[in-house]
N, C-alpha and C positions, 0 to 999 in steps of 0.2 A: 028619546035615548034606550039604546039595547041593554039588558041586564045580562053582567058579567057572569058566564055560564062555565063550568068546569067539565071535560072529558070524565066517560066511567072510571078511564084509569087514574086521572088525576085528584076524583073524589076521594078512592080507596087509598092514593100515597097521603091525603090530606087526612082521612078519618085515621089511619094507622098511625101517624105521628101526633094527631091529636091522642087517640088514646094512650099511647107510648109515654104523653106528657103527663096525661092523667095517671098513670100507673108508676110515674118517678116522683111525681110529686109531693106524694104522700110519705115517701120515706127522707126527701130534702128536709122536708117539716119536719120531721119526726127527730132529727138532728139540734133542732133548736130547744133550747131547755125551755120546759113551762112556766107559766110567771109564777113567781111567789107571790102570798099573800103578805104584803104591808103593813101592820100595826102598831105605826109610831106616830108620836108626838111631832112637832113643826122642827123642833131643835134636831130630834135623832135622826128623819128625812131626811134635812138639809145635809149633815154629817156625811150619810152613806150616799149621799149624791157620785156618780163617777164610777170609774172600773177598780176594782180591786182583785189582787190576788196573794195567796199565802198557803199556808202548808198546816198538818197536823202530824201530833204523831203520839202515840197512846202511852201508858206508863207502867207496860208489860214488861216483863225479863227480857224476853223477845219484842220490841217493839215495829208495832204498823208503822205506816207512814202515808202521805197522800197531797196532794192539793187541794187549793180552794180558788174557786173563781167566783165573782159575786160582782153583778152591775145593777146600777140604779142609775136611769135617765132624768134630767131633772123636770119634766113634764110629764114622766109614766105614773099612772097610779099602782103599781105594780113593779117588781125587779126579777130579776134572775140568777140564778143562782147552780152552780155544782160541785158536787166534792169527787174526786178522785177516788176513790178507798182500794187497795189492793191489798193481796195480802201478802207477808213477808217474803219477798224471794221471789215473787210472780208479777209475770208484766198483763193478767187480766185484772180488770177491775172487778170489785164487787157488784151484783147485779139487783136491779132493782125487783123488789115482790109486785107479782102480776095479781092486780084484784082480785080476778078470779081463782087464784090460787086457792086449796082450802089449806087452812090452817093447820093440820095434821101432816100434809104432804112432804116429806123428807126432799122430793126432786127439786133441783134448782132451777129455775125461767132458764129458756134456750139462750136467751140473749144477753148481752152485759152491756153496761153502758154506763154513763156518769151517772152519778146520784143527784136527785135533785133535793133541795132545799124547799121543805113544804110553806115553812112560814117564818118570819122575822118580826120580832115584837123590839121596840126600843121606847126608850123616855131617855130624853138628854143624851147622855153618853153610854148609856148600860144598854145591853142588846139580849136576846134569849132568842131561841129557836127551834127548828126539829126540821131532821130529814122524812122523806118517805122512807117505809121502811123498806128492807133489803134483805138478799139471801146471803148469809154471811158461808160462805163454801168451807173455812175450815170447821167451825164449830157444825154444819148442816141444821142451820134451823137459821129462821127469822131474826133480826136485829133492829132495834129502833133508837134514834141517837137524839139526844137533845144536846144544845148546846147554851151558854152565858158568856159575855164577854164584854170588857169595858174600853174606850176610846181614851187614847191617852197619845197627843205629840203625833197624829194621823196614823196611827198605826192602832186596831184593835185586837185584842190579846185575849184568853178567854179559857175555859174549861168545855170539856164534854163528858158526857155518859152516855153509853152503851147498854142496853138492856136485852139482853137474849131470852127466846122461847124458852128453851131448853137446849143441855142441862146446865149450861154455864150462867150465870146471876148476871155478871156485869161488868164493862172495864171502862176505865176512867182516862181522859190523854188531854192535853195542850194543843191549841189551836193559835195562829196568827193570820190576819189579813194588812194588807196596806195598799193605800191608794197605787195606782198605775202611773 
């Protein structure tokens, strides 16, 4: 049986296609939110299974708003979730702080994206967690958000607190998610 052989021009075409696929694959994978560490007892974990969507709003005079998405599959050991946080009146979301960015750097990262939830802790019907730190373009500094919530009748409602590096101390707000 004769081995399958490609002509030199076909080999170059196949190589070019594979190189293009290799370049595009990381960009496509980057759009998938990273896994969220889930630290929950059996009751909380069972309650979180499914696709959830909701919103948040700050308690400021000029409130900011955004959307929340969260997903946990029954057999997965991790969840996925994102928060789309936008400055009031803007179409651009806040940006995640790049780990390599020095704390004193006042320049925002070049890319904007959905913010990821880093960890969710749960015990029965009570939940808490935090987002990855992000760049706040209005305040021109890093921000870190923590949240707490409780499930009642298929809706998780709660509060959050955002602490800024400087010069503003913090903001608070409310959030909710409901299973889709």
